[in-house]
Backbone bond lengths (Angstrom), bond angles and torsions (degrees), N, CA, C in turn:
res aa  C-N    CA-C-N  psi(-1)  N-CA   C-N-CA  omega(-1)  CA-C   N-CA-C  phi
1 M - - - 1.444 - - 1.522 109.79 -
2 S 1.291 114.28 143.84 1.455 118.19 178.67 1.520 109.54 -81.24
3 S 1.294 115.12 164.16 1.469 119.78 -177.88 1.526 111.09 -67.80
4 T 1.321 118.22 -29.37 1.463 121.27 178.72 1.522 110.35 -67.12
5 R 1.312 115.24 -42.04 1.463 119.13 179.25 1.528 110.30 -67.09
6 R 1.309 116.35 -38.72 1.463 119.94 178.45 1.519 110.36 -63.51
7 A 1.329 116.18 -42.89 1.461 120.33 -179.75 1.531 110.15 -64.96
8 A 1.333 116.72 -40.92 1.457 120.66 179.25 1.517 110.49 -65.49
9 L 1.323 117.06 -42.66 1.455 121.35 178.41 1.527 110.81 -64.53
10 L 1.322 116.26 -41.76 1.470 120.56 177.63 1.533 110.34 -63.46
11 A 1.332 117.36 -43.02 1.458 121.00 178.63 1.520 110.51 -63.15
12 L 1.324 117.01 -40.36 1.455 121.50 178.65 1.532 110.84 -63.64
13 V 1.314 116.91 -42.88 1.466 121.13 178.64 1.528 110.57 -65.40
14 V 1.322 116.84 -41.99 1.470 120.23 179.65 1.528 110.36 -64.47
15 C 1.347 116.70 -42.63 1.472 120.27 177.99 1.527 110.91 -63.10
16 A 1.310 117.60 -42.09 1.461 121.28 179.52 1.524 110.32 -63.31
17 L 1.324 117.13 -42.42 1.468 120.41 177.52 1.534 111.16 -64.89
18 A 1.317 116.02 -42.37 1.461 119.87 -179.34 1.531 110.30 -63.03
19 L 1.329 116.91 -43.12 1.453 119.92 179.84 1.531 111.60 -69.19
20 S 1.308 116.72 -37.79 1.464 119.12 -179.78 1.531 111.61 -69.88
21 I 1.314 117.21 -24.12 1.465 120.91 178.12 1.523 110.95 -90.09
22 A 1.322 118.36 -33.02 1.463 122.25 -173.09 1.524 112.24 -65.29
23 V 1.305 118.77 -44.86 1.465 121.15 -176.45 1.527 111.64 -65.00
24 P 1.317 119.30 -50.93 1.474 117.78 177.46 1.534 112.87 -63.75
25 L 1.340 116.69 -33.90 1.457 119.50 178.98 1.524 110.49 -66.04
26 R 1.321 117.06 -41.71 1.455 120.85 177.91 1.534 110.05 -63.09
27 T 1.308 117.47 -42.55 1.464 121.71 178.63 1.527 110.32 -63.25
28 Y 1.314 116.59 -43.10 1.463 121.67 179.31 1.522 110.86 -61.22
29 L 1.333 116.95 -45.61 1.462 120.30 -179.14 1.533 110.95 -66.94
30 A 1.321 117.53 -37.13 1.464 120.33 177.70 1.529 110.60 -65.71
31 Q 1.322 117.00 -40.48 1.462 120.48 178.86 1.525 111.24 -66.36
32 R 1.312 116.79 -36.86 1.475 119.61 177.68 1.514 111.04 -64.79
33 A 1.336 116.35 -41.29 1.463 119.96 178.77 1.527 110.16 -65.04
34 E 1.324 116.69 -40.36 1.455 120.64 179.00 1.528 110.36 -65.68
35 M 1.309 117.54 -41.54 1.472 120.89 178.02 1.532 110.83 -63.35
36 R 1.329 116.60 -38.64 1.464 120.02 178.30 1.529 109.94 -63.18
37 D 1.334 117.08 -41.73 1.460 120.92 178.44 1.530 111.26 -65.50
38 V 1.321 116.86 -42.42 1.467 121.01 -179.89 1.525 110.06 -65.18
39 N 1.316 117.67 -41.18 1.470 120.48 177.88 1.526 110.73 -63.44
40 H 1.320 116.93 -39.32 1.463 120.47 178.17 1.529 110.24 -64.14
41 Q 1.326 116.78 -42.67 1.471 120.46 177.16 1.522 111.15 -61.89
42 Q 1.327 116.66 -41.53 1.465 120.16 179.43 1.520 110.93 -63.01
43 E 1.326 117.14 -40.13 1.464 120.06 178.34 1.526 110.34 -63.07
44 Q 1.329 116.73 -41.81 1.462 119.97 178.41 1.531 110.64 -64.64
45 L 1.319 117.04 -41.83 1.465 120.18 179.63 1.520 111.33 -66.27
46 R 1.319 117.05 -38.17 1.471 119.59 176.98 1.530 110.42 -62.69
47 A 1.333 116.15 -41.91 1.464 120.04 178.31 1.529 110.14 -63.65
48 D 1.340 117.28 -40.85 1.464 120.53 177.75 1.520 111.30 -63.90
49 V 1.317 116.77 -42.36 1.467 120.71 179.36 1.527 109.83 -62.78
50 Q 1.320 116.84 -43.18 1.466 120.56 179.84 1.525 110.38 -63.25
51 R 1.342 116.51 -43.11 1.457 120.73 179.35 1.531 110.26 -63.25
52 L 1.330 117.52 -42.34 1.465 120.41 179.86 1.524 112.01 -69.14
53 Q 1.331 117.29 -35.19 1.460 119.43 176.57 1.525 110.98 -66.31
54 D 1.332 116.55 -39.26 1.466 119.76 176.33 1.521 110.70 -63.01
55 R 1.336 115.90 -41.43 1.468 120.19 179.10 1.531 110.69 -65.29
56 Q 1.330 116.62 -38.38 1.459 120.86 178.52 1.522 110.34 -63.80
57 Q 1.334 117.11 -41.31 1.464 120.12 178.09 1.527 110.87 -65.25
58 Q 1.343 116.37 -38.03 1.460 119.31 178.52 1.522 110.51 -63.49
59 L 1.331 116.54 -42.55 1.464 119.44 -177.95 1.525 112.14 -76.22
60 G 1.318 117.48 -12.07 1.457 120.94 175.21 1.518 111.85 -73.19
61 D 1.314 117.04 -20.50 1.464 122.24 178.66 1.530 108.47 -80.41
62 P 1.341 117.86 123.35 1.474 119.91 -177.86 1.532 113.56 -59.65
63 A 1.323 117.93 -36.34 1.468 120.32 179.94 1.524 110.40 -65.67
64 Q 1.325 116.63 -40.80 1.462 120.59 178.83 1.528 110.46 -67.32
65 L 1.316 116.39 -38.52 1.457 121.27 179.26 1.537 110.64 -65.17
66 E 1.325 116.26 -40.75 1.462 119.66 177.78 1.530 110.85 -65.75
67 A 1.320 116.78 -42.43 1.464 120.27 179.24 1.528 110.81 -62.77
68 E 1.321 116.23 -38.83 1.472 120.78 178.64 1.525 110.54 -65.99
69 A 1.328 117.90 -42.03 1.463 121.65 178.87 1.524 110.62 -65.30
70 R 1.302 117.28 -38.33 1.463 120.68 178.60 1.532 110.47 -67.28
71 R 1.302 116.66 -42.87 1.463 120.77 -175.65 1.526 111.46 -72.65
72 R 1.333 116.95 -51.60 1.465 120.16 -172.68 1.517 113.74 -84.59
73 L 1.307 117.58 -35.57 1.455 120.53 -173.99 1.530 113.19 -105.48
74 G 1.318 116.66 -8.88 1.457 119.90 178.42 1.513 114.02 73.86
75 Y 1.325 118.72 24.40 1.454 121.84 -179.99 1.531 110.20 -70.01
76 V 1.321 114.95 146.81 1.468 121.27 175.00 1.520 107.94 -133.77
77 R 1.304 115.60 158.50 1.461 120.49 177.48 1.528 109.53 -80.81
78 P 1.313 116.92 156.09 1.471 119.45 177.47 1.527 110.37 -58.25
79 G 1.321 116.29 132.61 1.455 120.75 -179.83 1.516 113.26 95.26
80 E 1.311 119.06 -17.43 1.466 121.91 177.94 1.529 109.36 -82.54
81 T 1.314 115.46 148.65 1.462 120.56 177.65 1.529 108.47 -108.44
82 P 1.318 117.06 115.88 1.468 118.48 -179.55 1.529 111.54 -81.15
83 Y 1.308 116.55 140.54 1.456 122.50 175.73 1.522 107.70 -124.58
84 I 1.316 115.28 138.80 1.460 120.66 175.44 1.514 107.17 -120.39
85 V 1.309 116.51 122.86 1.458 122.00 -178.92 1.525 108.06 -100.58
86 H 1.334 115.77 122.90 1.460 120.97 177.30 1.520 108.18 -103.78
87 L 1.302 116.41 116.98 1.451 120.83 176.56 1.522 109.17 -88.34
88 P 1.320 118.96 155.85 1.461 120.89 -176.89 1.531 113.72 -57.21
89 G 1.284 119.07 -38.87 1.464 121.55 -179.78 1.519 112.57 -72.74
90 D 1.320 117.62 -25.10 1.458 121.43 -178.11 1.522 112.33 -74.22
91 A 1.329 118.52 -28.78 1.469 121.37 -176.95 1.521 110.66 -63.78
92 A 1.320 117.63 -42.81 1.470 120.61 -179.65 1.523 110.37 -66.20
93 A 1.313 116.69 -38.45 1.467 120.09 179.61 1.523 110.36 -67.13
94 Q 1.329 117.83 -39.32 1.467 121.03 179.27 1.519 111.03 -67.10
95 Q 1.329 117.53 -39.40 1.463 120.43 179.50 1.522 110.69 -65.02
96 Q 1.321 117.04 -38.30 1.460 119.79 178.06 1.519 111.01 -66.57
97 Q 1.318 117.87 -35.88 1.458 121.14 179.74 1.524 110.80 -71.54
98 Q 1.327 118.28 -33.53 1.447 121.52 -176.73 1.519 112.64 -80.01
99 K 1.328 118.69 -24.45 1.455 120.85 -179.55 1.523 109.82 -70.42
100 P 1.333 116.17 132.21 1.458 117.72 176.24 1.530 109.17 -71.26
101 A 1.302 114.36 145.94 1.463 119.60 179.51 1.520 108.80 -68.94
102 T 1.316 115.87 129.51 1.460 119.35 179.34 1.515 108.93 -84.10
103 K 1.331 114.41 139.42 1.452 119.66 179.71 1.521 108.89 -83.11
104 P 1.307 117.19 142.10 1.459 118.44 174.31 1.524 109.12 -69.33
105 A 1.312 115.32 153.20 1.462 119.79 -179.38 1.522 109.79 -60.09
106 E 1.328 114.88 140.68 1.459 118.98 -179.91 1.518 109.94 -70.53
107 Q 1.297 114.29 134.21 1.454 120.03 175.13 1.510 107.54 -96.70
108 K 1.319 116.12 114.13 1.454 119.83 -179.66 1.519 109.12 -101.80
109 A 1.316 114.25 151.50 1.457 119.71 175.73 1.527 109.10 -71.31
110 W 1.314 116.41 161.21 1.463 121.06 -176.27 1.522 111.78 -59.71
111 Y 1.354 117.01 -37.00 1.456 119.63 -177.77 1.526 111.26 -72.67
112 E 1.344 117.49 -28.71 1.461 119.76 175.70 1.525 110.59 -70.91
113 K 1.343 116.32 -39.85 1.461 119.86 176.52 1.524 110.54 -63.47
114 L 1.350 117.09 -41.52 1.453 121.51 178.81 1.522 110.37 -61.78
115 W 1.344 116.54 -46.16 1.463 120.02 -179.50 1.525 110.88 -63.33
116 D 1.349 116.50 -40.41 1.468 119.38 178.23 1.523 111.08 -62.29
117 S 1.336 116.49 -39.45 1.470 118.25 179.76 1.522 111.51 -69.73
118 I 1.340 117.73 -33.51 1.455 120.65 178.69 1.526 110.11 -73.59
119 A 1.329 116.09 -43.20 1.461 120.98 -177.64 1.520 111.64 -74.23
120 G 1.334 117.47 -15.98 1.449 120.80 177.72 1.512 113.54 84.56
121 N 1.339 117.63 21.33 1.468 119.72 178.40 1.526 110.57 -72.26
122 G 1.308 116.94 -32.74 1.450 122.07 173.04 1.514 116.41 60.77
123 S 1.299 119.83 11.10 1.461 119.66 -179.21 1.488 112.58 -93.30
């Protein structure tokens, strides 16, 4: 065999080895990245579960449950007189929360506007 043929055969063998290794290696690296993401998600879910279990234990206490009802729902015991103090800065914040969000005007395409004018919708 000539040296050119040997070099070509060697190059062919090296390319075949590189291709046979590249695909499984790429799959392996992709699976490792996916496993890392799944493990990270599991850690976050475990933290969420722990936080929710702690919250459940807190709400299992009648005193904590009563305090939560008083704070969030404004409950009072019979005979108590509830007072609500409105500070000047709070009024503007409450008005902004109570206002419904206004929708931006619809942008219609030219052909929709044309059809509306022909059909007489006029909007």
